[in-house]
N, C-alpha and C positions, 0 to 999 in steps of 0.2 A: 971341583965343585965350587973352589972361588972363582975363578974365573968364571965361571958358567952363568956366577949370581950376578957380576959384571954387567954379564954380552946381554943375559935379561932385562938387566937396568938402563944399562941405555936403550934397548932396542924399544921400552915400554915407554919411555922419554921422548925417545924421537918418533912415538907414535903420537904423543899430547904433541909435542911441540907442532907436528906438522900438520895436525888437526885445530891447535889454537891461530897456527898462521892462514886457513885454509876460511876458518868461517872468524871472521872479526867481527859479527851481528851474529846473532840468530833471527830465524824466522820461523813464522808458520803458515800455512794454504788450505784453505775451505773451503771446499767445493757447493757450488748453487748446484742443489739435488731435491729442495721441496719445492711445488710448481703451485701458480695460481693462477694461471693464461686464461682470459675473460672466454676463447672459445676453446678449451681443456689443452691438454699438456700429449698430445698424441705418441707418438712411441719414444719422446726423449727423454730421458735421462739426467742428463748432467746437462748444464749450461752455462757454465764458465766456474771464476777462481777467484777468490778472495787473499793475497798473500800479502802478511801484516810484518813487516822487517826491525827487531829493534835496531835501531843507534842512537847508541850514550843515549839520554833522557829522551828520546822522541821515535813514533814508534811512522816508519814510511809505509800506505798503503796502495799497490793495487790491485785493481779490478780489471778484471779481466774478462770479457765474451766470449762463451765461442763463435769461430768462423759464420758469420748469418748473423748471428743475432747485432739489434742495435740500441741503448740505450733513450729511453722517452722518459718524458716528463708529467702522468698525470693526476688522477686522481690518486688514484691507487697507489701509492705511494706517500701520496700528502704534499704533490707535486714537489715531490723530489725525485733525484735522481737516483740517487743511493743513500740511505736510512739504517744509520746502526746506535749504539747505544754508550755515551760518553759523559758522566756527569760528572766526572776528575776536575776539582777546582785546578783554575788557574790553565789549563788546556787546550790550546787553541787550532783548528784548521788553516793551513798556508800552504805555497807551493802549489795551487789546484792547478794541473792540466789534463788534459784530452787528447785523445790520438784517434786514430782511422788506423788497423793496419799500420801501425807502427808510426804514422807520420802525423807533430804534431797541428791538430786542428780547435787549438783552442780558440788564436784569433778570430775564428771565424763566428765564435757565439758574442752577437751583441750584447754590449754589457759585461760579456764576461763569466764567471763560473766565482761561486760563494760555499763558506761551506762554517758550519753556524755549532757550537757545541753547547752542552746544558742549556738542553730548550724545555720548555714544558713539553711534558708526554704530547708528540705528536704522533697521528693515526696514519695506520698503513692500512687497506683495505684488505682484511684476513691474513695480519700476520703480527697484529698490535699495536703498542706503540714504543715508541725509541725515543730519543734525544736529542739527538745531532743527525747530521740533513749534512750532502753537497746537492747544489738545483742552480740553475742559473739565475744569475742577479736579476735579469729583467723579464719576468713572465712571460711577455708576448715571445721571447727567442726565442724558444723552447716548447711551448702549448700545444700541447699533444701532435699534429706533422709536419709544426714546421721545426720542430727540433733537428736540429746540425746533425749529423751521422757520425754517430761517437761510439767506439767498441771498448776503448779499455779509458779510464781513470783514475791518476796517479795523486798522491796528496802526499802530505803528512801530517801531524797530529803532534804538539808539543808538550811538554812536561808530562808525556805517559809512557805506560806503558803495556806490552800485549796481555797479559792477563787482566787488564784495566777494561780494555776495549773490544775484549771476545766473551764479550757481556748478553748473556741471552734474556731476554725478556719474556713476560710473565708467561705468555705463549711458548717462550722455548723457541724462538727466533732469533740469530745473534746477528745478521745482517740481509739487508734487502735492499734487489735493485729495482726497477720500472721498465722490465725490455718489451724491444717487440723482435717477438722470437722471429729469424728467417733461416735457423740450422734446418736441414735435415731430422721430420718428425713434429714440426710443432710448427709452417713456417705462417707468416701471418696473422698469427694472433699478437696479444697487448695482455702485460699487466705485468704481477710480482712473481720473481724468483727469489728463493730465499735460504741463509745457508740454516738451519735446522739443529736443535743441541744432540749429540750423536753422529755427525758426522767428523767422519775421521779427517787428522791433519795429517800432511807432506813431517815425518819429524825434523825436526830442524836441525843443524851444526852444532848446535847449542850440547844437543842430546852425545851427539858423535864425538865433542870435546869433555863429555860426563864421563860414558866411555873408557875412553883415553886413559883420564884420568883415575878409575877406577883398577883399569888395568896395571896403571903406574901405583896404586896404590899395594896391590896384589903383589908385583913385586918386592919392593919394600918390603913386604912381612913375611915374605920368604925368606928373603937374605936376611932378616936381621933371625928370624925362629934357628937360620939355617947357623946361624954366629953362635948363638946361644948354645948349640949342642953340641 
C-alpha cells in the first residue's frame, strides 16, 4: 500500500509538472458571433475569434477573422478597426501588427496603426460605448474602401490582466470588429461583429494546470489518511 501511494503521488506530480511546462501563460479565446452587418448576416453565425494570452504583466491580443473577412474602418465602429474596454490606469497598447493570410502587411498602411486606452467613451453603432481602440493613424489611409487588406490584428496591452480587459459594456458587448464580410453566407456586406456576454470561451491551459494541482492534492490527502490509519 505504501508503494502504491508513492506511485500515485509521483504520477500526479508528473502530471502537474507536465501541464506546467506546457502552459507558461494562459489564454482565453472568444468567438465573434453577434452580427450587426449592414446587409444582414445571411447564414453566417461565426466571423472570427479574439484570443487573449496573459504574458507576465501584459496581455497579448490576437484578433483573427474567418477566411474571406477583412477589417474596414467606418463610422460603424467609431472609425476604428477594433474596439474593447480598457480603463486600467497605466495600461498602454504597443507592438501593433496587421497581417493578411499570415503575411505582415503593417508597412503597407500609410501612417501605420495606433492604439489607445482609457478613452472617453466612444460609440460603436449597435454595440454601445467602449474605452479602447485600434485604428489607422492616418484616417484617410483606412476610410471605407481605402482600407488595406487586413484579416488579423495582433497587439500587446501592458500592465493589465485578461480579467480586466474581457469586460462587457452596458449592452453586454466585450469586443467589436468592423469588417467587410467575405465568408460564405454574408459576402459583400460591412458592419460590426462582436463578442457578446455569454459567448463560450476555449478552456485555457491554466485551467488544466489547476486540474493537475487538484489531482496532486487528492493524492497527498489520500496518502496522509492511509498513513494515519
